[in-house]
N, C-alpha and C positions, 0 to 999 in steps of 0.2 A: 386502378391497378391495386391488387392486394399485396400484402407483405411477401408472401411466398413467391409471387411472380417477380417482385422487386429483387428479392434476395438471390434468385436464380441467375441474375445477370451480373456480369462484371462491368466495369466502367465503359469498356469499348462496346459491349452489347447495348448498354443504355444509350450511348451516343448514336449508335446505329438505329436504335428504335426511334429516337427523336428525329434523326435525319429522314427516316422513312415515313414519318407521320404516324407511327404506331402508338406513340405517346408524346407527351410534351415535357419540357423542362419543369414547368410548374407542377405537373402531376408527380414527377420524380421527386421534386423537392418536398412536396407534401408527404410523400411516403417516408422520406428521410426525417422530417420533423416529427411525424407521428411515431416513428421508431425511437427517436431520441426521447420523446415524452414517455414512452413505455419502459425503456430500460435505463435511462440515465439516472433516475433517482437512486437506483441501486448501484450502478457502476461508476458514476461520477467521472465519466470519460470526457464530457464536454463541459467546459467551465464558463463559456461565454457564447451568447447567441446573437445573431443579427437577422432574425426571421423576416422582418419587414423589408430590409434592404435586399435580402436574398430573393424574396418574392418579386421585387421590382426587376432585379437583374434576370430572373428566370423568365420573365414575361417580355424581355427585350426582343425586338423583332428586326431582322431575323437572327437567331443564334449563330455564332460563328466559332470556328476552331474544331480540331479533331475530337475534342471532348465536350462539344457544345451541349449544355443542358444537364450535365452530370453533377449531382450534389457532392460537395467536398468540404472537408474540414482542414484548417491549417493548425499547426502546432503553435502554442503560445510562447514561442521562443524564436525570435528573429525571422518570423514569417508574417510581418505586420501588414496591415491595410492602412493606407494613409488616413489620418484623422480619427482613427479608431483605437480603442484601448489595447494595451499589451502590458501585462504585469510580470511575465516570465516566472510565475510562481512565487513572486516576491511581495511581501507585505508593504515594503516601502514604496514600491511602484504602484501598487493597488491603492494605498491610502492617499497617494499624491494625485490619483486620477490620471496617470500617465497615458499619453496617446502618441501614436507615431506621426512624425512630421511627413514622412514619405513612405511609399509602399516598398516593401522588400523586393529585390530583383526577382527572386524565385517566385514570389506570390504574383507578381506582374505577369510572368511567363505562364504560370498556371491559369490565370484568369484569361490571358490571351488565347489559351488553348480551349476556352469555353467552359471551364469548371465554374460552378456556382458555389461560392463560399458562404456557408450559413453559420459558422461558429469557429471557436478555438478550443483546442484540446488541452487536457491537464498535463502538466509537466512538473518535475521537482524544481525547486528554486534554482534558476539559472541552468537547469539541466544537469545538475551536479551529482546526481545519484543514479544507481542502477535500479532503483525502485521509484515509483511515482507517488509520493506521500507528502506533498507540500502542506505546511501548516495553514497557509492562507486559503487553500481550497479543500483540503482533506484528501484522503487517498483515492486514487483510481483503483478499480477492482477488476479482477480477471473474469471474463465471461465464462470460462471453463469451470471456475470455482470462485465465487465472489469473496471467499475468505482469503484468497491468495492475491498476490501482486501481479499485475500485467507486465512488470518490469519497468525499466526506464532507460533513457529519459523520455522516450516517445511512448510512454505507457498509455496515456489517454488516447492517442491515435490508434494504437494496436487494439485497445479495448473496444473502440468505436467500430473498427473494421470487423473484428471477430464477432461482435454483437449484431452485425448486419445494419448498422446505422448508415454506413457508406461502404462502397466497395473498395475504396482506396482513400488514404488520408496523408496529409503532409507530415513529414518527419525530418529529423536531422541526426547526424552521427559524428561525434568527436572521439568516441572511445568504445563504441558498440551500441549507441542509442537507437539505431534502427534494428540491428540484428538481435539484440537481447530481447526486447519486447516481442519481436516477430517469433522468436523461439518459444517464449512463454505463452503466446496466444495462438499458436498453430497457423502462422501466416508466412508469406514470402517477404523477406526483408533484404533489400539490395542496397549496399553502400557503393556509390560510384567512386571512381578514382579521383585523385586530387585535381581540382580545377574544372571538373565536368559541369558543375552547376554553379550559378552565380552566388556569391556571398554578400555582395553589396546591396545597398550603399553603406551599410553599417561597417563593413570590413572589406579590405581588398582581398585578404586571405585569412579566413577565420581559423585561429589556432595554427598559423603558419601553413594552412592548407590541410591540416589533419582532419578538420571538421567539414562536412559537406551536407547539403540539403538533398533530399529525395523523398520517397514515399514508402509506406507499408501497404501491401495489397494482398488480395486473395489470389489473383491470377498473375502468372508470369508476364503475359502479354501486356497487361495494364502497366506494370512497372517499366517494361521496355519502351512502350509507346510514350509514357510520360517522361522518361529520360530523353527521348528524342525531342519532345516538346520543350524541355528545359535547357537543352544544350545551347551554349553560345555559338558553337559552330558544328556543323553536321559531320558525322563520320563518313567514311567512304560508302558504307552501307548502313541504312537505318538499323538501330538495335531491334526494332520490332520485326525486321526480317530475320534476324539471327535466331529468334525463338523457334521458328519452324525449321531451321537448318539442322541437318544431321551433324552431330559434333565429331564424328569419326571415333577412332579408338584413342582414348586419352591415357596418358601416363599420370597417375594420381598417387602422391605420397600422403600418408595419413598418420596422425598421432592422436592419442587420447591422454597422454601424460600432461598434467598441468605445467605450464612453463614457469610457474613460480613455486612449484613443489608441493602444493596443497592437494588434498584428496579430491578426486573427481567422482561424482555419484555414479553408481552402477548403471543407472538408466541412461546417463550421458555416454558412458562407454558403449552401452548396447546400441545407442542411436548410430554411432559411427561404425561399429562392427556390422550392423545390419545394412547400413548404406554401402559399406565396402563390398559386401556380398551382392547387393543389388547391382552395383557398378560392374562387378566382374561378370555377372550374368548378361550385362549389356555389351560386353566385349571390351571393356576398359581394363587396363593393367593397373592393379592397385597393390601397393606394398607399404609397409611401415617405413617412414622416413621423416626427418625433421630438419628444418634449416639450422645452420650452425650459429645460433643466437643465444646469448645469455638472457633468458627470460626474466630473471629477477632484475637485471640492470635495465632492461627495456621497461619493466613496470615502474622502476624508480624514475626513469626519464620521463615516462608519460605523466606520472604524478607531479614531477617538477613543472612540466608544462601546465598541467591543469591547475595546480595551486597558484601559479603566477597569473593564469587567466582569471581565476576567481577573484584574486586580489584586485586586479584591474577592473573587473566588472563591479565589485562592491564599491570601489572608489568612484567610478563613474556615476553609479546610482546615488551615492551620498552627495556628490556635487550637484546632481540634478534635483534631488528631493530634499536635501538637508536632513535626511533621516539619521537617527542614532542607532545604537545597537539593537533596540527593540524592533527595528525595521527588517532585520535579517535573522534567519534561523541560526541556532548555535553551530551546527555543523558547517554552515557557510562561513560563519565568522572565524571558525578554527582554520578552515582551508585558506581563507584570505590572510590570516595571521601567518600561516606557514609560507604563503607566497611572498609576503612582505619580508619574511626572515631570510629568503634566498638572496644570495649575492648575484650580481650580473654575471660574474664568472661561472657560478653554478648553472645558471640558466643557459648560457651560451654553450657550455660544455655538454649539457644534456641535449641541446638542439643539434650540436655537431655530430653526436653519436647516431642520429637518425640516418646519416649517410652510410654508416657501418651496417645498419640493419637492412638498408636497401641493397647494398652489395651482397649481403648474405642471402637475401631472397632472390637476387638475380642469379646467384650461383645455384640455388635450389631449383629454380625454374629452368635451368639448363638441362636438368634431368627429368623434371616433372612439370607437366602442364598446369596442374592445380595442386593445392595443398588443402587437405580435408582434416577438420578437427571438430570436436563438439562446439556448438555456439556458446554454450554456458557450461559451467562445471556442476551446477545443481539445478533441479527443477524449481519452479517458482516458489519464493518464500511466502510465508503467511504475512498478511498485513500486520505491520508493527514489529515483525521479527527482527528487522535490522536496526530498530531504534536503539539509541544508546541507553544503557541502564542508568538509573537515577544517580548512582554514586559517580559514574563517569561524567555525566552532565554537570554535576556539582563541581567536580575537580576542574573540568574545562572552563566553566564560568569563572571560577576563582583565578585560574591562570590567566585568562584573557583580561580580567580586571586588573590583575597585579603586574602584568607584563613579564611574567617569569616563564615565557614560552621555552627558552633554552633548557630550563630544568626539566620541563615536561618532555621535550624531545629526547633528552638524555635518559629518561625513565623507560622509554620504549613504548609507552601507551599509544601514542599517535601512530607509530609504525604498525602496532598490532591492529589498531582500528582500520588502517588503510589496507592491511593484508586481508582482513576479514571481508572488506568491501570487494577488493579485486579478486579474492579467493573464489567468489561466486562467478566471476566473469573474467577469467584471466586470458582468454583466447582472442579477444576482439581487437585489442589495442594495436597489435602488430600491423594490421592493414591500415590503421590511421596514420601511424608514424612513417610507414613506408610509402603512403600515397596510393596503395594498390586497391583495386576494386575487390569487394567480397560480398558474399550473400549467405543468408540463413534460409535453409529449405526445410519445410515441415514434413519430415519423413518418419517420425517415430512418436508413438504415444505410449505412456506408461500403463501398467495394469489398472491404475486409477483414472485412466482416460485424460491424462494431462499431456499436452504436446511438449516435445523436446526437439529442437532444431539441430541441424548439422551445418557447419560453416565450410564454405569453399573460398579460398583466396587465390586470385589469379595474378599473373604478372601485371605490371603497370600497363595501362591501355588495353587490358584483356577483358573488358566488359562483354564484348560479343561472344567470347567463348563461354563465359558464365551463363549468359542468357540461353545459348544453344543447349548447354547441358541441363539447365533448369527446365527448358521446354521438354526435353526428353524425359526427365524425371517426373514432371507433372503428368506426362502421358502414361507412363508405366506404373506410377504410384500416386494417383490423383488424390488431392486433398481439398479441392474447392468445395465439395459438398459435405465435407466433414466439419460440422458446426456444433457449437455448444448448445446444450439443452436449456435455452432461455425461453420464457413465454413468448 
C-alpha cells in the first residue's frame, strides 16, 4: 500500500479493509511508521515511539474490535500504557525515567477497540498552554505552515493527523485542547460532555469533570464511532448512527464578540459569518444571540481552577521525582505559585459559579438548539510568538525566588499575561465549565490557506445533535481531502 492509498482512508475504512482481507494491520502500521519517518523530523509531532511492540500487536491473530488494525497515537498526557514512559512534556518526569504503573482507562478502551498504538504525541508541559512548545521536546509544528504552531495542548496529535501519519489520534480537552488544535490544523475536533469518557485510574473526575478525553480526526464518523467505543455506557442510539441522521431545521444562535472583550481577527469573524450563511442555506434558523454570562468572570474562574490544578500537579511530580525548580518550565512554576496563593474559599467560590453558567446555558438552549462561535480568536501563532520576553522572564524568576508574588499580582503583569494567553482562545472554556459537548468544524480557510474552525456548543447530553449537524456539514462542505502540501 502506498501513502496516497493510505491517506485516502479514514480509520473506519482502514478497519474495514483489514476485516475484508484487502490489507493487514502490519501493512497499515508500516505506512504510518514510514510517514512518521518522513515528516516528523520537521513537525516534531511524535515524541516517543514503540515500533517493535506495535509490530507485535499488529501481527496478533486474529485482530479484534471495531477499529482492529488501525494505527494510532496517544497523547503524552494521562493516556498512559502500563509499564511505559510518560513525561507529560515535563523535564522532571523525563529525567526521572517515569513510567506508568497502570494503563489509563481511555487507552485500555481504545486498545480494546483494536487500535494499534505506536507512539505518543507532543504536548506542552502538563497541557498547560494553547501552543505546543515544551522545552523538553521542542515545539510541534503546523503541517499547513511549519513556521506556525498547531495549537495546544493536543498540538502533536493534530499535527500528526493533519500530516497524514494517522487518520485519528488521542487528545484531551480541559479548556479547548481538542478544539483549538483542530481549528489550527483543519481537522474535526469533538469535546464530549462531562463524564462521557473515563478519566481513571489517575482521577475520578479530571478538573472536576471539566477535562475529558477523546480524539482529533479528519472524518466525523471516526470521531463518533470512537466515542461509542470509549463510552462507559451506551446511549439509546450509537453516535455513529447520528452522523448520517438528518438534523432537521435547527435554531442556532451565534456570536463573534470575544467574551473577554479582546479583538477577534477578521478571518475568525468571516469563518462564523460564512458558516451562518451556509447553515441558512441548509434550512436552519440562524441569528445573533449570546448566553447571559459574564465572560470575564468565567475566564477568571477557569484560571482559578487551572492554577490550582497546576499547583497540585507540580507538587505530585516533586514528591515523585524529588525535582527542584529546574525540573519545570518558568510558566508552569508561575502558574503553580498562583495556585498555591489561592485560598480554599477562592477556589470553592469559583467552582460554585459553574452552576450559574450552566443555568445561563440552559436558558439559552431553551431558545436555541446550538451556540455558534469562532473556535479561536486568532489564526495560528508563529512558533515562539507566545514566549515571554526576556525582561518578563527575569522579573518572574526573581519574584519566584524572593517569594514576593503578592507584589507581582498587584502590578497587573500576571493578569496581562493571562489575558494575552486567553485572548487567543476565549471561546472554548465555556463548554468545559458547563460540562457541555462542543465541536470545532473546519469550514474556513484564509487567503493564505490556513484553516480556521468554527465552534458549536450543544446542551448537556447533546452529542448526537452535534454529530448529526457535523455529518451534514461534512457532506455539503467537505474537508477530508483538503490537506497541507507536505512531501
